[in-house]
C-alpha positions in Angstrom: -1.0 35.9 9.3 -3.4 35.5 6.4 -0.9 34.7 3.7 -2.2 33.7 0.3 -0.6 30.8 -1.6 2.5 32.4 -3.3 3.4 31.3 -6.8 6.8 29.9 -7.5 9.3 32.4 -8.8 9.4 32.6 -12.6 11.6 30.0 -14.2 11.5 27.7 -11.1 10.0 24.3 -11.5 7.4 22.9 -9.1 6.0 19.4 -8.7 3.2 17.5 -7.1 3.4 14.8 -4.5 0.4 12.5 -4.3 -0.2 9.7 -1.8 -3.2 7.5 -1.2 -3.9 5.1 1.5 -6.8 3.2 3.1 -7.5 3.8 6.7 -9.5 1.4 8.9 -11.7 4.3 10.3 -14.7 6.2 9.1 -14.1 9.7 7.4 -15.5 11.4 10.5 -12.7 9.9 12.6 -10.0 10.6 10.1 -11.2 14.2 9.8 -10.5 14.8 13.5 -6.9 13.8 13.0 -6.5 16.9 10.7 -8.6 19.4 12.7 -8.1 18.6 16.4 -4.8 19.6 18.0 -4.6 16.6 20.4 -5.2 14.2 17.6 -2.8 16.0 15.2 -0.1 15.6 17.9 -0.6 11.9 17.9 0.7 11.5 14.4 2.4 14.6 13.0 3.2 17.3 15.5 4.7 17.8 18.9 2.7 21.0 19.1 0.1 22.5 16.8 -2.1 25.6 16.4 -5.1 24.8 14.4 -8.1 27.1 13.5 -10.0 24.8 11.1 -11.9 27.4 9.2 -11.2 29.2 5.9 -8.4 31.7 6.7 -7.6 30.0 10.0 -4.1 29.2 11.1 -2.5 25.8 10.5 0.9 25.6 12.3 2.6 22.3 13.1 5.8 22.0 15.1 7.9 18.9 14.5 9.9 17.5 17.4 12.3 20.3 18.3 12.9 21.1 14.6 11.1 22.6 11.7 7.7 24.4 11.9 5.2 24.1 9.1 3.0 27.1 8.7 0.1 27.8 6.5 -3.6 28.5 6.6 -6.8 26.6 6.0 -8.4 27.4 2.6 -11.3 25.1 2.4 -13.0 22.6 4.8 -15.9 20.3 3.7 -16.6 18.3 6.8 -15.6 14.6 6.5 -14.7 15.0 2.8 -12.0 17.6 2.0 -9.4 19.8 3.7 -7.3 22.2 1.8 -4.5 24.3 3.4 -1.4 26.2 2.4 2.0 24.8 3.5 5.5 25.9 4.0 8.3 26.1 6.5 9.3 28.8 8.9 13.0 29.6 8.2 14.9 27.5 10.8 17.7 25.1 10.8 16.8 21.8 9.1 13.7 23.3 7.4 13.4 23.1 3.6 13.6 26.4 1.8 9.9 26.5 1.1 8.2 29.7 2.3 5.3 29.5 4.7 2.0 29.3 2.8 3.8 28.8 -0.6 2.5 25.3 -1.4 -0.9 23.7 -1.2 -2.1 20.5 0.4 -5.5 19.0 -0.7 -6.7 16.1 1.5 -9.8 14.1 0.3 -11.6 11.5 2.4 -13.8 9.0 0.6 -15.9 6.4 2.4 -14.8 2.8 1.7 -17.0 0.3 3.5 -16.1 0.8 7.2 -12.9 2.7 6.3 -11.7 5.7 4.4 -9.6 6.2 1.3 -7.4 9.2 2.0 -5.7 11.0 -0.9 -3.2 13.7 -0.2 -2.1 16.0 -3.1 0.7 18.4 -2.2 1.2 20.8 -5.1 3.6 23.7 -5.8 6.6 22.1 -4.2 9.9 23.3 -5.6 11.3 20.4 -7.6 14.5 20.4 -5.5 12.4 19.6 -2.4 10.0 17.1 -3.8 11.8 14.0 -2.6 12.0 15.4 1.0 8.3 16.1 1.1 7.4 12.8 -0.5 9.4 11.0 2.2 7.9 13.1 4.9 4.3 12.3 3.9 5.3 8.6 3.4 6.5 8.6 7.0 3.7 10.6 8.6 0.5 9.3 6.8 0.9 5.7 8.1 1.2 7.1 11.6 -2.2 8.9 11.0 -3.6 5.6 9.7 -2.3 3.7 12.7 -3.7 6.2 15.2 -7.1 6.6 13.5 -7.6 3.0 12.5 -6.1 1.2 15.4 -3.0 0.2 13.5 -4.4 -1.1 10.2 -3.4 0.8 7.1 -2.9 -0.3 3.5 -1.2 2.3 1.4 -0.2 3.2 -2.1 2.3 6.0 -2.6 3.2 7.9 -5.8 
């Protein structure tokens, strides 16, 4: 289960999706929405298996469909979470192998809130729009849950 990040095949192009939003909650609260199964299921998953430690499992099941599978690489409490990301081969899942891309989440205090920046790298260019749209859908749900509904966002 400990799969390292796999490089893209030679000659294939990859890209980065980056999104930033402000959440009306402190970093300690936002952190729990990435590391606690119950909270993860409030915004991203219908079921999840999380072992928030380097080398630990990060598995997120989306409503009767695709399953994201990766592993945690780095956790700096209330500041940074890094995990690998990919999809188990099932109907409706993008052709992105489990653990083959990387997600860096940074949390920066901003008054009584948090600036969350998500950087998803190594995405095959053919699947970038799908992942960009996915994060654009799910991150505001995280913000609404953690911040009681108030989120201001910028997406790139």
